[in-house]
C-alpha positions in Angstrom: 6.3 1.0 -4.9 3.8 3.7 -4.3 2.2 3.2 -7.7 1.8 -0.5 -6.9 -0.3 0.4 -3.9 -2.5 2.7 -6.0 -2.7 0.2 -8.9 -3.7 -2.7 -6.7 -6.3 -0.6 -4.8 -7.8 0.5 -8.1 -7.8 -3.1 -9.4 -10.0 -4.0 -6.4 -12.1 -0.9 -6.9 -11.5 0.3 -3.3 -11.5 3.9 -2.3 -8.5 5.1 -0.1 -10.8 5.6 2.9 -11.8 1.9 2.9 -8.2 0.6 2.6 -7.1 3.1 5.3 -9.9 2.1 7.7 -9.3 -1.6 7.2 -5.5 -1.1 7.7 -6.2 1.0 10.8 -4.6 4.2 9.6 -5.9 7.7 8.7 -6.9 8.3 5.1 -4.4 11.1 4.9 -1.7 8.8 6.1 -2.6 6.1 3.6 -2.7 8.8 0.9 0.9 9.8 1.9 2.0 6.2 1.5 0.6 6.0 -2.0 2.3 9.3 -3.0 5.6 8.1 -1.5 5.6 11.0 1.0 5.6 8.8 4.1 7.6 5.7 4.9 5.3 2.7 5.6 6.0 1.0 8.9 6.4 -2.8 8.7 3.3 -3.5 10.8 1.2 -1.2 8.7 2.7 -2.7 5.4 1.5 -6.1 6.6 -2.0 -4.9 7.2 -2.2 -3.0 3.9 -1.0 -6.2 2.0 -3.7 -8.2 3.7 -6.4 -5.6 2.8 -5.2 -5.5 -0.8 -4.9 -9.3 -0.9 -1.4 -9.0 -2.3 2.1 -10.3 -1.4 3.9 -7.7 0.7 7.1 -8.0 -1.3 5.2 -7.3 -4.5 3.6 -4.2 -3.1 6.6 -2.8 -1.3 9.6 -3.7 -3.4 10.7 -1.4 -6.2 11.0 -3.1 -9.6 14.7 -2.1 -9.7 15.4 -3.8 -6.4 13.5 -7.0 -7.5 15.8 -7.4 -10.5 19.0 -7.4 -8.3 
């Protein structure tokens, strides 16, 4: 999951600080989401998905879970 956040952000050529600001979280908090050090609250996940123009399930579902 966390690598999906980073990959999508990099595809869009957005720095963490921009994604964090648009998702209304601190940059350090967003960085923690990307590294998997913090759980992403549902409301924040929705905002991040909007910023990254991606489906929330794609960003926040592990590949192993998706295959079940």
